N, C-alpha and C positions, 0 to 999 in steps of 0.2 A: 766685522759686524758692529763693534762698538762705535766706529766712526759713522755708521749709518744712522745711529739713534738720533743724532743732532739734526740729520736731514729729515728722516721720516717721523720723528717724534719730537718736534721742536717745541720749546717753551715760548719762543718769540719768532716772528716772521716779518721780514721786510719786503715790501712790494716795490721793487726797483724799476723805475720807469712808470710809476703810477700816474694815471691820467683819467679824468672824467670822460674823455673822448674815446678811450680805448675799451672795447668790449671785453678784452682779456682782463684788464685791470678791474673793471666794474664787476665782472663775474667772479674773479678771485676774491675781491673784497666782500661781495655779498655772500659767497659761500662760507667764508670764515666767520663773518658776523652772524649769519643764520645759525651756525654751529655753536655759537656762544664763545668763540675764541676771541680774546680781547687784546692780546699782546701783539698788535699789528702796528707796523711803522710804514708810513708812506715816504718814498724817496723820489725826488724829482729835482734836477739841477736848478729849476726856477723857483723852488720852494712854494709858498702859498698854502692854501687849504685844499685838500683833495680827499674825497670820500668822507668829509667831515673831520679829517685829521689834519693837524699841522704838519706839512711835509718837510722833510729834512733834505738838504741839498746833496748829501752824500750819506752812505751807510756809516762811515767812520765818524760822522757828526752826531750820531745817535748816542745818547748818554749811557744807556744800558747795553747789555750784551744782546747779540742777535745770533740765534742758532742757524736759521735757514733764510735764504733769500730767493724770491721769485724774480728772475731777470726778464723784463719785458722791454729790452732795449735793442736798438739795431745791431746787426752783426758787427759793424765797424766799431762800435763802442764797447764791445765785450771785454777786450783785453784790459783796457783802462778800468773797467768796472771790477774785474777780478783783483786788480791792485787795491781798489777801495775795499773790497770784501776782506782781503788779507789783512789790511790795516785795522779793520773792525773786528777781526777774530771770528769771522763767520765760519760755521762748520760745514754747511751744505748749500748748494745752489741748484735751482731748477732753471734750465735755459729753454725759453720758449722759441727763440729765433730759429728759422730754417735757413737753408743755403749752405749746408756743409757737405758731409760725405755723400749725401743722397743726390748731389748735383754733378758728381764726377771728380776728376783728378784734382782740380784746383780746390774744390770744396773739401776733399780729403785732407789736403795740406793745411787748410784753415782749421779743420777739426783737430788735426794732430797738434797744431800749435796751441789750440784752446785747451786740449787735454793736458799738455805739458805745463801750461800756465796754472791750471787748477791743481795739479799734483804738486807743483813747486810751492803752491800756497797752502797745501794741506787741506784743500776744500773738496769734498765729495760732490761730483757733478752729475746731475740727472738730466739727460738730453745730449745734445741739443735737439731741436725739432720735436719738442715734447710738451704735452699739455699739463704735466704735473703729476701729483699724487693726492690721494685723499685718505687720511687716516681717520676713519669713522669712529673707531674705538676711543681715541683720545681727542676727538672733535677738532681735528686739524686738517681740513680739506684745502690743500694748496693746489687748486684746480682752476683752469682758466675758461671753462664753459659752465653754464648753470647746472647745478646738481639738485636732485630731489632730497627730501629730508631722509635721514638714515632710518632704517627699520630696527625694531628691538630684537634682541637675542641673535646677534649676527654670528655666522659660522663660516662664511665664504669670502675668500680673498681673490682678487682679480689682478693678474699681471698681463700687460699687453704691450707689444712693440708698436702698436698703432694707438695713438691717443684718441682719434676719432672713433675707432671701433670700441675702445674702452668706454667711451661715453654712451655708445649704443648698448653695450652690455649692461651698463649701470641703469639705463632707462628700462631695458627689458627686465632686469632683476627687480626694479621697483614695481613694474606692472604685475609681476608674479609675487610680489611681497617677499622676495628673497633678500635677506638682510646681509649686507656686505660689511666685512671688517676693515678691509683696505682695498684701494684700487691704485695701482702703480703703472704709469706709462713710461717706458724706458727710451722711446725715441731712437736716436742714432747710437746710443750706448757708448759714448765717448769715454765714459768712466764706469758708472753704475750700469750693470748689465742685468738681463733677465735672471741670470744665475745668482747675482747679489741679492736681487729682490726675493727670489725663492728662499734662499738661505736665511735671509733676515726674517721672513715670514715663518720659517720653520721653527723659530724660537719665540713666536708670539702664540700664546696659549689660545687666544680667541679664534684664530683661523684654523678650522678643522679640515678644510680642503682648499686647493688653489686651482682656479680656472685660468688657464694660460693660453693666450693667443700668440702664436709664434710664426714669424716669417723666415727666420734663419737662426742658427746657433752660432754666435761669433766666437765663443770661447768654449770648445767642447770639454776640456778638462775641468774648467770651473763649473760647467753645467752638470757634469757627473757628480762633482763634490756637493753641489746644492741639492740635487735629487737624493743623494745618500742622506743628507741632513734631514730632508723632508720625510724620507722613509723611516729614519730613526725616530722621528717625532710622531710617527703614525699618521701623517697627513697625506691625503691622496693628491696627486697632481693629475689634472685632467687637461689635455692639450688639444687645441685646434690648430693644426699647422697647415699652412698653405704652401703651394709651390713644391719644388723638389730641390734637394741639395745639389749644388753644382758638382757634376761628375768630373773627375780627372779624365782628361782626354785619353790617357793610356788605359784606364780601366774601361772606358766606354768602348774602346776598340777590342777589348777582350770579349770572348763569346759570352761569358756569364753576365757581364755588365749589361749587355744588350737584352738579356732575357729577363732580368729581375727588376731593372730600373732603380734609380737611387732612392725614390720615395719609399720603397719597400725596405730599404736599409733602415730608414727612420722607424718604420713599423717594427722591425726587428729590435731596434734600440728600445722602443717603448715596452715591448714584451720583456726584454732583458731587465729593465730597470723597474718594472712594475708601474709604469705610467699608463694611464687610460687615454687612448686616442679616440677622438670623436671627429665628426665631419660636418657639423653645422653649428651655428650660434645657439640655436635652441637646445640641441643635444649637449653642447658645452655647459650651459648654465643649469639645465635641469639635472644633468648627470652629476655635476659637481655639487649641487645643492643637496641632492638625495644622498650621495655618499657622505658628505660632510655631516648631515643631520642623523643619518641612520648609523653610520660607523661600520666597522668591520663585523661581518657575520661569520659564524662558526661553520655553517653547513650551506653549500650552494643549492638550496632548494626553496622554492617559493610556494606558499599556500595562499590562494587568492579567494576572497569572498566577495559576493555582489548580490544585489537584489534583482538580478536579471539573468535568466538562463541564456538569452541571446548574447549578452555581453560575455558570459563565460565561454561560449563557443568561439566568439571572436578572439578572446584571450588565448585559447588553446592554439589557434592558427598563428597568432602573432608570436607567441612564445616559441613555436616551432621555427619560425623564420629567424628569430633572434638566437636560437640555440639555447634557450632558457629552460631550465629544468622545472617542471611542475610535477613533482613526484606523486605516484599513486600512494595514498595514505595507507597505513597499516590496518589490518583487520581490527586491531584493538581500538585504533582511533575512529575508524568507521563505525564500530559498534557504539562507542560513546556518543558520536554525532547522531546516530539513529535514535538513541534514548532522549536526545535533547531537541531535535528538530521535529516538526509535525510529520505525521505518517506519510503524507504525500510528497515530502522532500526526498531527494536522492543524495545521500552523502557521497561526495567526490571531491576532486581537486581539479579545476576551480569548483567552489561550492556555491550553489544558488540557494540562498537562505529563504527564497520564495517571498511572496507578499506577506507571509506571516510576520516577518520582521517589521513590517510597517506598523503593526499594532502591538508588537512585542519586541522592542529593540534589544531586550536582554539576549535574544537569540544571537545577535551580532557579537556581543561580548563573550558569550559562552563558546560560540564557534571559533573566534580568534584564539581563545585560550586553549581549547582542545586541539586545534590544528597545530598550534605552536609546540605542543608537547610531543608531537610525532618526531621520531629521531631523524627523519629524512628532511625536516624543515629547518631552515635557518632564518626565514623572514616570513611574517604573515602580513597580509594587506587587505584593505577593504576599499571598494570603489564607490565613491560618493562625491557629489559636488557640494563643496562648502558654499553657503549663500553669498552672493555678490551684492546683496542689498539687505537691509534690516530684516531679521527673521522674527517678524512681529508675533507670530503664533508660537514660536519656539519649536516648530516641527523639526527643522534641520538640526537644531541643537540637541534634540533627543538622540538622534542617530550618532552625532559626533561624540556626545558624552558616552554613549555605549561603546564606541570605538576606543575612547580613552580608558574606559573601565577594562575593556579587553586587553589593552596595551599594558596596563598596570599589572595584570595577572599573567600576562603571556611569558612564556619561557624564551622567547626570541624578540628581537626588535619588531616594531609594527610600523607600517606605512599606510597612510590614507592618500589616495590620489583620485583626480577627477576622471569622468568618462571621456571627455574630449579636452583638447587644449583650451584652457580658459584663463582669463586674467583673475587674479586673486585680490579681493578687496581687503582693506584694513580690518574690517569687521570679521571677515573670514579668518584672517591670520590671527587675530586676537582670540577668537573663539577656539580655534584648534590648538593654539599655544596654551590657553587656559585649561583645555581638556587633556593636555600632555600628549598631543598627537603630532607627529611630523606629517605635514600636508603638502602635496605638490599639485599645482594646477596643470601639470604637463600632459595630462590625458593618458589614455591606455597605451598608445604606441610609444611615446617618449618615456613614460614611466617604466614600461617593461624593458625598453632598451637600456635605460639607466640601471635597472636592477640587474640586467645581464652584465653590465660593466662592473657593478658593485660586487657581484659574485666572483668575477675574474680577478678583480683587485684584491678581494679578501683572501683568495687562495694563492695569489702570486707569491713567489719567493724571489725577490730581487737579487740579482747576482752582480758583483762588481765587474767593471769592464776596464781592461788595461789597454790604453791607446797606443803606447810605444812598445816596439819590439826590440829586444836585446839580442835576438838571434842574428848570426852572420851567415852569409850566403854559403851553403854547403857545396862540396865538390861532388857533382853529379855527372855521370857519364852522359855524353850527348846522345840524343835520339830517344825513341819511344821506349826501348828496353831499359835504358838508363833511368828513365822516370819510374818505370814499373819496379825496378830493383830498389830504387829509393823508397817507394811506397812500401814495399815488402819489409824494409828495415824498420818501419814504424808499425808493423803488424797488420798492414792491409793485405788481404788475400789477393794474390795476382795469378793470372794464368801462367802455367809453367811455360818456359821458353828460354831459348838460348840463341845467341848469334853464332853462326857457323860460317866457315870460309869455303868449304868444298861440298860437293854433292854427296860424297861419301859420309861426311860428318852429319849432313842433314838426314840421310837414310838411317844412320845408326841412332840418332837421337829420336827419330819418329818411331822406331821400333819399340820404345818404352812407353808409348802413349796407349791409352785405352779407347782412342777415337782416331778418325782420319786426321791428316796433318794440314796445317796452314803455313804457307810461306809468305813472308813480307820483307821487302827490301829494308835494310837498315842504313839510313843515311840522314844526317842532320840537314843536308842540303835538299832533301826531297820530303817536304811535309805532306804532300798529297800523293800518296803512293799509287792509288788506282789510276791516276792520269798518265802514268808512265808504264803501266803494266806491272806494277810492283807488288801485286797481291795475287796469290793463287790459293783457292779454297778446296776443301774436301778431297785431299789427295790420299790415295791408298796404294800400297805396294811400292817396293823399292824402285822399280823401273819408272813408275809414274812420278815419284818424288824427285829422283835424280834428273829426269828429263825436264821437269818443271823448273828445278833449280838452275840448270844451265840456260834454259830459254829465258828465264827472268833476268839473269845476269846480262845476257846479250841485249835484251830489249832495253833495259835501263841504261846501260852504257851507251847505247845508240841514241836514246832520247836525251840523256843528261851526261854528255861526255866529260864535263868539268866537275861533276859531283864527286865528292869523297864518299866512297862506299865502304862501310864497315863489314859488310857481309849480308847474310840473310837470316832473319829471325824464324826459327822453327817452333811452332806451338801446336797443341791439339785443337781440333775443330770443335766449336761449340755451336750447336744448331737449335737447342731448346732453351727456354727460360725467359725471364722478363728483363728487358734492358732498362737500366736506370742511368740518369745523367747526374753526376756530382761535380760541382765546380765551385771555386772560391773567387772572390773579387776583393779588391782593396778600396774601401771607401775613403775619400780624402779627409773626412772628418772623424769617422767612427771606426776606421781600421778594417781588418779582414772579416768577411762574412762568407757563409757557405750556403749554397743552393742545392736542393735535391728535387729531381723530377723524374717522371717516367720518360723513357727515351723516345726517339723517333718523332712522330708527328706531335706527340703530347708536349714535348719541350720546344720543338722548332716552331710549330704553328699555333698551338693552343697556349703556349707559355705557362704550362701547368707546373709550377714550381713552388716550393716552400723555402723560406729563408730564415737563417738565424745568424747573429754575430758569433764569432769564434772567441773562445773555445766552446764546444757543445758537449753535452752529456749524452749517454745512450737514450735517456728518456726524452731529451730534446729531439733527437732524431725520430724516435717513435711518434712523437707528436707531429713532426713534420710530415711523416708518411700518412698520418691520419688526415692531414689538411689537403692532400692532393685530390683533385677532382676525380682522377682515375684510380683512387686508392683501392677500390674494389678489385681491380685487376691483380693486386698482390695476393688476394685470398683465393686464387684459383679461378680460371675462366676457361670455359669450354674444354674441360678435361685437364687443364694444366695443373701442376702441383702448386699448392699454396706456398707463398714465400715465407721463409723463416725471418720474420721482421726483426727479431733480436739480433740475428746474425748480420742483417743489413745495418742495423744501428751500430753494432760494433765496428763494422767496416767503415761507415761514413764518419764516425767519431775519429777513427784512426787517420782517415784522409784529412780531416780538419787539423789534427795534431801535426801531421806531416806538413801541411800548408803553413802553419804558424812557425815551424822550425826553418822554413825557407828564409825568414827574415824580411826586412822592409824592402828589399830589392825586388821581391816577387810581386807581380801584378795579379797573376791568376794561376791556379793549378786546376786542371780539369781531368776527370776520369770519365771517358765516354766511349763505350758503355761500361757500367758496372753491371755485369750479368749475374742474375740470380735465378737459380733453378732449384727449388726446394730449399734445402739447407746449404747448398753450395753457392758461395758468393765469390766472384772473381772480377778483378779489374782487368779488362781486355786491352785498354789503350790509355795512355796518359800523356799530358802536355803541360809544360810549364812556360809561362810567358814572363820574361824579365823586363825590368824598367827600360833597359837599353835596347830591347827588341820591340817594345810596344809602339 
């Protein structure tokens, strides 16, 4: 991190390849000059005057020290340029040039050589294919497209693998008067990665939240380390990730991988690490801004006030869509509000202050204070549009000052947001800042979405993730019964059963069951038993069981004469209960994950599954069951017994532990079905897919 200070917080900057004819050079110089940064050196082999500066023919020709250099030179000249930087003792370099790893194999080789050159010279490299960085806090914007003037009181940092998109985020943030602390474009990440940028920002007190645009994670272990640093510093990471991680072909061939998709593994990662994931640029910026300025809340409950009953009704519907809690206020709070509001107002949440607040803005301040004192509330808000033009009569200011007064006396954080998505003027930002109010122009929809993210982030408990497995492949008997016996050793309840070699043994074993018997052929060479007549159900009586045993042996030997048959599995028949699917997969970046879903059509056709990275806790599994679209079926349907969810959670956790113990050679472990009938939970079938089989 110390080595990044000279790059991201330089005292002097050299523009290498400076030229009046280059839009990159002109923009970079203008940005620095406008920010008041004076220690700028122009470098061009031809010398002369550039941007009003006397240009040096090389960086090493500069008399003073240079901390960072912006390289605007052709790709072919980069290696010699790094020799010059090393001779000058430069600490960091931004490489604008493209034509490296993003172009294919030859470009990757060029990039590897560039990386090796930079590392041998002890120079931190940002890029290549990178527009630069802007340190607004220290007034050092080393950025190669035009920037807007920084806003006061910044709290939000931006990290993006796309420089062009970072520029769009900066423009949008300016439109909304959202003040940025830093903006870092990482490009191809030949050296400095997204993880490096996040960890460096974690140690900057000004950045309260980090908005991250991500295409891929190139260094998973470093990413985890950086996120842990941000979490330790209390900084929220809000990510917009596009595309899906590249699946290992072996995992994709496993059943579970086809059901959950790789992008859901990243969702599970975000949940595990306490990262907020969003799905649009607007949601990214509005959410990160609100979380950064409001900070962590103690209770996930919102009290909302507005001067419109219609808006309150819309808010209730929108909050329901977002899964956002608008708690019913206590009788004590409602009583205090009745004493404060006019007689025709109805105390509720959301609270319509009615038109009375137009003539008596003190109702807003009192309403915010009283609502904030309710134990179910962690955030109070008021909906009002800050003026986008001079407030000549001071009408809007009266309401905003009332919100500010309420915020000062409130027992919780306070947020003011607009009715609809609206640009925010400099006057509006100055007025709300002066009133001590956090204001967002995100409108009702985006603000409520952001508040939902805020509540989840505030209540999250990030858990560390171990990417590498030290377990070794265990010795497991071949076939279905071997997998079930392995699961049983880890505490997974499995259906009773045993492999027998004769009809007499089958009859003797079945006599101990409290249900009809099931016979299934036991052979590692026959994965699909029904296709060869290797399954017989609902057998009763010694004669029926013995006859079925002999007939099955004959059928299977006739259909698969070369198969090695271990015998026949004898188990009790299960005809009632809810079938669940439980399966694990191995993501190439993030390691093993576990999926749970209702069996049959729900998992096969509707793909109704919930997913977490391993290991999981019993509470994790209970949350997964709640997420299923068919979750209500677990609580009893058409006379069936309600499922003992805690018993299911214990079983699924044990399956996850068993999967981890398989080691890195395992691609997938599946239990299908896990049958649940009231408080009886049993794995009926199990399958392990190994690397050499996938």
